[in-house]
C-alpha positions in Angstrom: 2.6 -8.6 -9.8 2.1 -12.3 -10.2 1.6 -12.8 -6.5 -0.8 -9.8 -6.4 -3.0 -11.3 -9.1 -3.1 -14.7 -7.5 -4.1 -13.3 -4.1 -6.6 -10.9 -5.6 -8.2 -13.8 -7.4 -8.5 -15.7 -4.2 -10.5 -12.7 -2.7 -13.3 -13.5 -5.2 -14.0 -16.9 -3.7 -16.1 -15.4 -0.8 -18.3 -13.0 -2.8 -18.9 -15.7 -5.4 -21.0 -17.6 -2.9 -23.3 -14.8 -2.0 -25.4 -14.4 -5.2 -26.5 -18.0 -4.9 -27.8 -17.4 -1.4 -29.4 -14.1 -2.4 -31.4 -15.7 -5.2 -33.0 -18.4 -3.0 -36.0 -17.4 -0.9 -35.5 -18.9 2.6 -38.3 -19.9 4.9 -36.1 -21.3 7.6 -32.7 -20.6 9.1 -29.5 -21.7 7.4 -28.2 -24.8 9.3 -24.7 -25.6 10.3 -24.8 -28.7 8.1 -25.6 -26.5 5.0 -22.7 -24.1 5.9 -20.4 -27.0 6.4 -21.3 -28.5 3.1 -20.6 -25.2 1.2 -17.3 -24.5 3.0 -15.9 -27.9 2.3 -15.4 -26.8 -1.2 -15.7 -23.0 -1.4 -13.0 -21.0 0.5 -14.7 -18.2 2.3 -12.5 -15.2 2.8 -13.1 -12.3 5.2 -11.1 -9.3 4.1 -11.1 -7.2 7.3 -11.1 -8.2 11.0 -10.4 -5.7 13.7 -10.0 -8.2 16.5 -6.3 -7.3 16.6 -7.3 -4.1 18.4 -8.2 -6.4 21.3 -5.5 -9.0 21.0 -2.8 -6.3 21.1 -4.1 -5.4 24.6 -4.0 -9.0 25.8 -7.3 -10.6 24.6 -7.0 -14.3 23.7 -8.9 -14.9 20.5 -9.9 -18.4 21.9 -11.9 -16.7 24.7 -15.6 -16.1 24.1 -15.9 -12.5 23.0 -19.1 -11.4 24.6 -18.8 -7.7 23.7 -17.4 -8.2 20.2 -17.9 -10.1 17.0 -14.9 -12.4 16.6 -13.6 -15.3 18.5 -12.0 -18.6 17.5 -15.1 -20.7 18.2 -17.1 -18.6 15.7 -14.4 -18.8 13.1 -13.7 -22.5 13.2 -15.4 -24.8 10.8 -16.4 -22.3 8.1 -13.9 -19.6 7.6 -11.1 -20.3 5.0 -9.0 -17.2 5.3 -9.0 -14.0 7.4 -7.2 -10.7 6.8 -6.4 -9.4 10.2 -6.4 -5.6 10.3 -3.1 -3.8 11.0 -5.2 -0.8 12.1 -3.3 2.4 12.9 -5.6 5.1 14.4 -5.2 8.7 13.3 -4.0 9.6 16.8 -0.7 7.8 16.2 0.2 10.4 13.5 1.1 12.8 16.3 4.7 12.4 17.2 5.3 10.0 14.3 4.1 6.9 16.2 2.3 5.3 13.3 5.0 2.9 12.3 5.5 1.8 15.9 1.8 1.1 16.2 1.8 -0.8 12.8 4.6 -3.0 14.0 2.7 -3.8 17.2 -0.4 -4.7 15.2 1.7 -6.9 12.9 3.2 -8.6 15.9 -0.1 -9.3 17.6 -1.3 -11.0 14.5 1.8 -13.2 14.1 2.4 -13.8 17.9 -0.9 -13.5 19.8 -3.1 -15.1 17.1 -1.1 -17.3 14.7 1.7 -18.5 16.9 -0.5 -18.8 20.0 -3.0 -21.1 18.1 -0.9 -23.1 15.6 -3.6 -25.9 15.4 -6.1 -23.4 14.1 -4.2 -20.7 12.1 -1.5 -20.8 9.6 0.3 -17.7 8.3 -0.3 -17.0 4.6 0.7 -14.4 2.0 -0.4 -16.0 -1.3 -3.4 -17.7 -2.8 -1.6 -21.0 -2.9 -1.0 -20.8 0.8 -4.7 -20.1 1.4 -5.6 -23.2 -0.5 -3.0 -25.2 1.4 -4.4 -24.1 4.7 -7.9 -25.1 3.6 -6.7 -28.5 2.8 -5.3 -28.8 6.3 -8.6 -27.6 7.8 -6.9 -24.5 9.2 -7.7 -20.8 8.8 -5.2 -18.9 6.6 -4.2 -15.8 8.5 -3.2 -12.8 6.4 -2.7 -9.1 7.2 -3.9 -5.8 5.7 -2.9 -2.3 6.9 -5.7 0.1 7.6 -4.6 3.7 7.2 -1.9 4.8 4.7 -0.4 7.1 7.3 1.2 3.9 8.7 4.0 4.2 6.1 4.9 7.7 7.4 5.3 8.9 3.8 8.1 6.4 3.2 8.1 3.8 0.4 10.9 2.1 2.3 8.5 1.4 5.2 5.9 0.2 2.7 8.4 -2.4 1.4 9.3 -3.4 5.0 5.6 -4.1 5.7 5.4 -6.2 2.7 8.4 -8.3 3.8 6.7 -8.8 7.2 3.6 -10.2 5.4 1.2 -7.4 4.8 -0.7 -8.0 1.6 -3.0 -5.0 1.3 -3.2 -1.5 2.5 -6.2 0.8 2.9 -5.0 4.1 1.5 -6.7 6.1 4.2 -8.7 5.6 7.3 -11.2 8.3 8.4 -8.3 10.9 8.2 -6.7 12.4 5.2 -3.0 11.8 5.2 -0.2 13.7 3.4 -0.8 12.0 0.1 -4.5 10.7 -0.1 -7.9 12.2 0.7 -10.3 10.4 3.1 -14.0 10.5 3.0 -14.0 10.9 6.8 -12.9 14.6 6.8 -13.5 15.8 3.3 -16.0 18.4 4.5 -13.6 19.7 7.2 -12.2 23.0 6.1 -9.4 22.8 8.6 -7.9 19.8 6.9 -5.6 20.2 3.9 -7.0 18.1 1.0 -5.3 17.1 -2.2 -8.1 16.5 -4.7 -7.5 12.7 -4.5 -4.0 11.3 -4.7 -0.9 13.5 -4.7 2.0 12.5 -7.1 3.6 10.7 -4.2 0.3 8.9 -3.5 0.3 7.7 -7.1 3.8 6.4 -6.5 2.5 4.5 -3.5 0.0 2.8 -5.6 2.6 2.0 -8.3 5.0 0.6 -5.6 2.2 -1.6 -4.2 1.6 -2.9 -7.7 5.2 -3.7 -8.1 5.4 -5.5 -4.7 2.2 -7.4 -5.1 0.3 -5.6 -2.4 -3.4 -5.1 -3.0 -4.6 -1.5 -3.1 -7.7 -1.1 -0.8 -10.0 1.9 -1.3 -12.4 1.5 1.6 -12.5 4.8 3.6 -11.0 6.9 0.7 -12.7 10.0 -0.8 -14.4 9.4 -4.1 -11.7 11.2 -6.1 -9.0 9.1 -4.3 -10.9 6.0 -5.4 -10.9 7.1 -9.1 -7.3 8.2 -9.0 -6.2 4.8 -7.6 -8.4 3.0 -10.1 -6.7 4.9 -13.0 -3.1 4.5 -11.7 -3.2 0.9 -10.6 -2.2 -1.7 -13.2 -3.7 -4.5 -11.1 -7.2 -4.9 -9.8 -8.0 -3.0 -6.6 -10.3 -4.0 -3.7 -12.8 -2.5 -1.3 -12.2 -4.6 1.7 -15.1 -3.4 3.8 -17.4 -1.0 1.9 -21.2 -0.8 1.3 -23.6 0.7 -1.2 -24.6 4.3 -1.3 -27.8 3.5 -3.1 -28.9 1.8 0.1 -27.5 4.4 2.6 -26.0 7.7 1.5 -23.2 7.5 4.1 -20.0 8.7 2.3 -18.2 5.5 3.4 -20.4 3.7 0.9 -19.7 3.4 -2.9 -22.0 4.7 -5.6 -23.3 2.3 -8.3 -20.9 4.0 -10.8 -18.0 3.4 -8.5 -19.0 -0.3 -8.1 -19.3 -0.7 -11.9 -15.9 1.0 -12.4 -14.3 -1.3 -9.8 -15.8 -4.4 -11.5 -14.8 -3.3 -14.9 -11.1 -3.4 -13.9 -11.4 -6.8 -12.2 -11.7 -5.5 -8.6 -13.7 -7.0 -5.8 -15.8 -5.6 -2.9 -16.9 -7.0 0.4 -19.9 -5.6 2.2 -19.6 -4.0 5.6 -22.7 -4.9 7.6 -22.6 -2.0 10.0 -26.1 -0.6 10.4 -25.2 3.0 9.4 -24.0 1.6 6.1 -27.0 -0.6 5.4 -29.9 1.7 6.6 -30.6 5.3 5.7 -32.9 5.5 8.7 -30.3 4.3 11.0 -27.6 6.6 9.6 -29.9 9.6 9.9 -31.0 8.7 13.5 -27.5 8.3 14.8 -25.8 11.2 13.0 -26.6 13.9 15.7 -25.6 11.5 18.5 -22.2 10.9 16.8 -21.8 14.7 16.3 -22.5 15.4 19.9 -20.3 12.6 21.4 -17.2 12.7 19.2 -15.7 15.9 20.7 -15.8 14.3 24.1 -13.2 11.8 23.0 -10.6 14.2 21.9 -8.7 14.0 25.3 -8.6 10.2 25.4 -7.4 10.2 21.7 -4.0 11.4 22.8 -3.6 8.3 25.0 -4.2 6.0 22.1 -8.0 5.6 22.3 -9.8 5.0 18.9 -12.0 8.1 18.8 -14.2 6.8 16.0 -14.9 3.5 17.7 -15.4 5.0 21.1 -17.8 7.6 19.9 -19.7 5.0 17.9 -20.0 2.6 20.8 -21.3 5.4 23.1 -23.7 6.4 20.3 -25.1 2.9 20.2 -25.5 2.8 24.0 -27.2 6.2 23.9 -29.7 5.1 21.2 -31.3 1.8 22.3 -34.4 2.5 20.2 -32.4 3.2 17.0 -34.0 1.6 13.9 -32.5 -1.6 12.7 -31.4 -2.1 9.1 -34.2 -2.9 6.7 -34.3 -6.7 6.0 -32.5 -7.5 9.2 -35.3 -7.1 11.7 -35.1 -10.7 12.8 -31.9 -10.1 14.6 -29.8 -7.2 16.1 -27.7 -5.5 13.6 -24.0 -6.1 14.0 -20.8 -4.3 12.8 -19.3 -7.1 10.6 -18.3 -7.9 7.1 -18.0 -11.5 6.0 -19.9 -14.7 6.7 -20.9 -16.2 10.0 -22.5 -19.5 11.1 -26.3 -19.6 10.9 -26.6 -17.0 8.2 -24.8 -14.2 6.4 -23.1 -11.8 8.7 -19.7 -10.3 8.9 -16.7 -9.5 11.1 -14.5 -6.6 11.7 -14.7 -2.8 11.7 
């Protein structure tokens, strides 16, 4: 519990910088010098980065990522800590391959990112280690599981992931699992839902509390969020969520949810995907996503991320899609954190 609280407190460092920026009217771009000045003292933490889905297939994070949003050059000099996503797609549930995929994603973080670039990254599991990495001018590299099905309904596997260095778990992804409802399929009548967390799902939250692993509610159904908030004895996080008052996408959180999260000491980082920032964008791309998603069912069995593939095709098919309000000066990106020359984000 002590380690959970210290790490959860560290996650507040990044959001604490944002209100200051928001209150100041800018008439010119933020300069690298200004960013460098802030990040010498404040530790900026991004809580979700999906670059691991590329490194596991051989991409070197030091190589310019011209079709993505993360590479080492864009991280160096400003980012204090990064939670790399141990993302396990829903397709790995078939045949019980979820744990195998989770271990591959843990390995790519520890081998292909941290060990491959020891002058830039240092493995971290606590707030103290994040601070130590910052003092060494290195990026603290942490891990968070995305998709509770990765534990294959086993608290033993959950404990194993903790030992390997995982420090948060997103209870669901876009798919409802055997113990927690997702927002991604709550309208699908073919899916068995639980009205939030099952008794075992509540045991998962309690075990995460005991271990010191943060409970992440991004991607969960609203009732799952409230169940987790009630059961957890430690603050919970939303590692990459946005605001439903801005866009009604169900991945976003209502004002009441945000207030409830804050009241129990939780923290939230904004996902800067256009669909979650703009109602116009969400409405414009919804029919395209509905049309394209079924086409990716066959590749899914071969390990293709259906959601990402359909989304990418949708963006390609909709070149005139509206940009997010307030972001017209630059293309909208799918990120959640901070980037040089302004506030932008990373991950998926």
